N, C-alpha and C positions, 0 to 999 in steps of 0.2 A: 746493075744486082745487088741488093741494099748491102748482102753479107761483105763485098770487097772494100766496102769503103769505110773506114774509119766511123766509128759510136762514137757521138756525144751526145749527154747528157742536159738539154738548156732549162734556164728557170730562168724565166720571165713574173719581173720582182716589180714592189712599186707602192705607191701609195695609191690607195680606193679612188675608180673616177679617173684618174690618168691615162688611161685608153691602152692597159692589159693587154683584155681578151681580142678588145679589137682590133687589134695588133696580131694578135697570132692570127683569129682569124684571117687576118686581109694575106700575112705571109704564104699560110696552106691554102689562101685561094690561087695567091698568084703562082701557085706550085703546081695549081690542077688536082691538088689533091678535094677541093670540094665545085665539083660542080655548079657553073652560072644558076643554074634551075636553082639550087639550094635556098643559093643567098636571097635570089631573087623572094622567093616564099619566104624567108625570116625577115624581105623588108617591108613585105607586104603586113605579116604577124606583126613586127614591131613597131611598125606605123597607128598599127587599129590600136593595141595593146599602151595606143600614146609615150611606143617608147622609139622612137625616131631614132635613127642611127644606131643601130645597136643590131642591127644584122651582120653584121661582122663578130662580134664578142659572143654572141647566140652559138655560132656555132661551136664554141669550151663550152659558154655554158649549157648544159644542158639541161640539168635539171628544171622543174616548175618552177620552183621557188625562187631558184637563182633568176630566171627569168622574170620573175614580178617583183620581185627587188633593185631588180640592179645590180646585183652584187657576185663575184664569185665568193659559193662555199668552200666546195670541193677540190682534189687537183684534180688536173683532168690528162689525159697523155695522148698524145697527138706523133706522126712520123712523119718527117719531107728528107728530100732528100735533096744534098746539093752538088755541087760538080766533086766538091771535095770531101764532102761530111754525110755521114748518115745520123740526122739527128733526130731523140726525141726532144718532143717538146713538154716541160709543166708547166702549166699557165697557174700560177700561183695566188693564193687570194690576197690582194692589199687591206682588206675590211679589217679593222682591231681586232674584232670578237674572231680572224679563222689564223690567224698569226701562227697557231699550232701544227696545222696543216700547212702554211710554205717553210715552217721546219721541218719536215721529210720529205719535202722537194727540194728543197735547199743540200739540204745535207745526202743529195746524190748524186747535185750536180756537178759538172763537169766546168761550166760557164754561166754569169749571168748576164740576160739583160735586163738594165736597168731602165724600168719609164716614168719620165721626170715630164709633166704638160707645162706646153708652154705659155698657154693662155694664162690673160692676165689674173692676177691676186690667185695663181695655181704655183707652177714652179717646186723648189725644195721645201716637201714638208715637213709635217712630223714621222710619217712611217715609211716617207721616200729615207730620212735621215736611218729607220729603225733597221730594216731592209737591209742596207745597205753595212752595215755596221754587223747580224747576222749572217750575209754572204760573207763578211769577212771574217767573224766566229767560228761560224761552223767551217774554215776553209773552202771556200767555193774561189777557184786558184785564177780563173780572168772575169774580168769584167768588161763590157759592151753598155754604156750610156744612148737611150737614144731623146732627143729633147722631141715630145710628141705633140699631135697639135697644133702643128702650128699652121694650118689653115685659119682657126681663130681663133690668130692674133691682133693685135691691132697697127695697123695695116696687117693683114693678111698675109703670111710668108715674111715677116719683117727679121732681118736682120738684128738692126741692133737688138730684139727681145731671147733672139735664140742666144745672142751676149752675154744680155746677161743672166740668161738662168744660166749657162754657161761656168759663165763666173762662179754663182751657188753648189755647182753640182763639183767642177776640181778643190771649192775651201770645205765640203763635206767628207771629199776622196782622198785628198792628199793626207789628212792627219792619219788615216786608218790602212793609210800602206796602201792604198787601190794607187799605181801609175802607171802612163802611157793608159788611160783610160782613152778610147777611141770615144767622143759624144759628137754625135749623126743629131743634123735635123729631119725631121720624117713628118707625114699625115699617117698615121695607122688606115682611117679612115679614106682619105683618098686617095691611097696607094704612093704619095710622093717619096721618091729617096727608099722604096722598100726594097726593090729587086736593081732598079733603074732606075739611071740619073731623072732630077726634073726641072721642064724648066721653068715654073712655080719659085724655084732654088738655086736660079742661075747663080747669084755671088755663091753658093756652096762649092768648093773644088776638093774638098774631102770623099771619101769612102761612101755606096751606100748601104745599107742594113748589110746587104746581102756580100756586100765582099771586107765588111769587119767581123760574119759568121764564116768566112774562108780564107779570114786570116788568122781564125783561130790558129795556137799551138796545140799537136799534138802532146801528149807528155810524156817521158821516157818512161815505160814500164820501169816498174822497181826489180826489172832481175838481177841485179846489186846489193837487194841486201837478204840480208837469211831468208830462206822460208821461212811463212805466219800462214798457216789455216784455218782459219775461223767455222767447226764443226758446227754441219748443221742440222745434221742428221747423225743414224749409222743404222747399218741393215746387218741380220745377217745371210748371208747367202748363199743356198744351198750345193757343194762340190767347189764355192769360191772360200767362204768365210768369213771374216770379220770386213763391212764395209765403210765407213767414214764419206761422207758426204757432208763437199764445199765449196766457197770458193777461194782459188791462189790470192790474197794479198801483196804478196810481198816475193822475191825469190824463186824459185825454180823447183820442183820435185823429179827426179828420173826413180825411174825403176830400179830396184837395189839399195834406197835409200837410205839407211839407218836413221826412223823420226823420233820424236819422245812426244806423246801430248800431257802439255800440265793445263788444268790444275792436280789432272790425274796422276803422272807422274808413272804412264805409264811406256813403255819404249817397244819396240819392235821394227821389221823391214819391210820397205813398200814389195811388195808382191806383183802389179799390177797397176795400172791406171787405165782409166776410162773415162771418155765425155762422149756425151747423148750415144752414147751406147758405139762409141765406138774407140779400140783398144788404141791406148798411147805414149809412147818411147815414154813421154817428161810430159810437162804442165806448167802452163808462164802467169803470171799475174792478169785476172779478168776469166780465168778460167774456168769455168764449175765440173767439177771431176766427183769422182768416186773412186775409191782408192782403196784396195785390197792389204790388209797389213799383216803381215806372218807375225806371232805371239801375243796377237792381243785379241782377248776377249768382248765379245757383241757389250756388257753389261760393264767393264772399267772403263765404256768412256757414254760421255753425253753429249747433248748441246750445250754451246760455251768452251765444251774446251778447246784448244789451239794447240796446230801441229806447227811443230820448228825439226828443228836438223835438233840430233842429240849433243852435235858441238856446240851448241850455239842455243839452249832451250827459251820458249817465249816466256816472257816474264812473267810473277806470279809476285800480285803485291800486296805486304804486309799496310800501307798507307798507301793516301795520294794528294798532291796537291794539283787541284785542278781551277784553271779559269771557268767562269760559269754565266750564263746570261739569265734572270729570273723571264719566264716570257708571263705564266698565268699562275696566279696564287692568291686562293681564298682569303687568305688573310697575309702571315707573314715569318719568314723559312731564321730561324735561330737554331743555333747549336743544340747537337743536339736530336732534329729533325730527321729521323727514318724512312725517302724512299727508294724505291725501285730504279736502279742504273742498269740502262739498255745498253750496253756495249756492245759492239761488231753481236755476235749470237747468242753472250752469255744473258742475263736479267738477274743479278745478284741486288740483295738489298742494301744499301750503304748507309753511313751515318753519317752525317757532316757532325765535323767533333769540333771545326775552331773557326769561324767568320775571319780569314784573315785583312781583309781590306773590300774598301769597291772601289771599283774604275769612275773616273771621267767619258764618257760612249765618243767625247770628241775627239782627245786625243791622247787618251789611256793613261791619264794622270791618277794620281793616288786623290781620290775625291776625303775617303776617311779609311783610320786603322782602325782595326776592330769594333767595329760596329755589333751596336746587340742582335740585330737584324737585319736583315733584306728582303725586298719586296717586289713585284712585279715588274721588271724592266730598270730593276739594277745588274748589275754586273759584279761582279765580285771571284775576286778569291778565294781557297776555302779549303778546311784538310779534310777529307775525306777517310773514312777506314771503314771497308768492306766487312758484310759480316760470313758472310764463311772467302774464300779463295777465288779469287779472279787474275782473270790472265787480264793485265791489261800494259800498254807500253804510253811513252812519253811522247806526245806530237809529229818532235820536232825528227824522232828518229822513224816511227811509221806512224806516219799521220790516216791510214786506214786502220790502223787500233790503238789512237787514240782519244777519238771522239765518241760522244758518248749524248742518251737524249736521259733525261730524268723524270719518271714519272711517278702519278700516287693518284689515288682521287680517277680513274679512268682518263688523265689528262698530262698532255707533254709541262712538265711545271718550271721546266727548265732545258738546256741544254747544251755544249760544252767541251774541253779538250783538257787531256791530262797534260800537266806541264813540266811536272816530279815525281819522282816517286819515293816510295821504301824499297824497296825488297822484301820478299816475307823469307825467312832464316828455312834454307831446307831442310 
């Protein structure tokens, strides 16, 4: 039963054409999620279109345009189970134009598989670096790295070539803070070392990809932290009263708890809690709940408010310091720029008051103090002032409420996290 296994969101990232979609298709096929006749059909169709070897990739690339270009444009989600976990795989685009979609996927992920091609002339490329750094900046805690296309090395399945690429990967990951990352040789297309050890890689004594997936750690639920529930919606239900709905991010909520919603600054007492129409006495992180609060009217609250205990209310910020990565912007970003910040369920226009410094993505050192502007590809520390009251926490204390995306002109221009804050005066 899917329900009984712990659930993990897994994002597959890496440079364009390094075989991400093929790997995911292969994983699903080996798990019996995709019947043989579908793969045969895709194989025939891909050969006719001059895209031989793309049959597994097409499992994920449903869109016609993607098939014809042979690149993944949007995020696709598929589920599969191992002995230990129930996974949702997010196949993220590697193509430069599609990095914004990758951000959305990566910000939902518990773990990432970074795919690097072993083919001569490939290995660690520009976007391999970018994706690894984004995974780190967006707070993906665990990483598995696969050296793909081992069947395409010279000679095939070359241990020497694997070691070269492994070296490049270690040099990339260590400075950005990923330690003890398994680096595994595979062939997504041929299926080597995916579910079981391959005779073609007889020199390899380490884990298969499946072993590494099963070895991922289940993070502790942050039940020891103070309660935080960002409000997604508020209902008024006849015979019950005001019912805010949201996902418990940290802490535990119990019936009779005294809670406060910020920045609305409305307090009340929890009368009932339910999840999927089933009443419960308490709820914990990960639970999507509706809860009735006595003493609060429907129009007192709105989406973006955050519920916490009266003894430890959610933090409302006057200003905050953030580390951001600029994903795309048609020109440059200077002090005074005012896009919309999407933080938990809130969307608030915020002004970038000051660009404090830019950061070297390779080692985290300062590139330049107080630059006049930043542009696509830059990582910077900035001071931000919200237009109206906003609940935000430091990422070091409440990672779930410290990360955000920055949107403008209908696109995600940057993503980042709150590293320090100045509280609004009560």
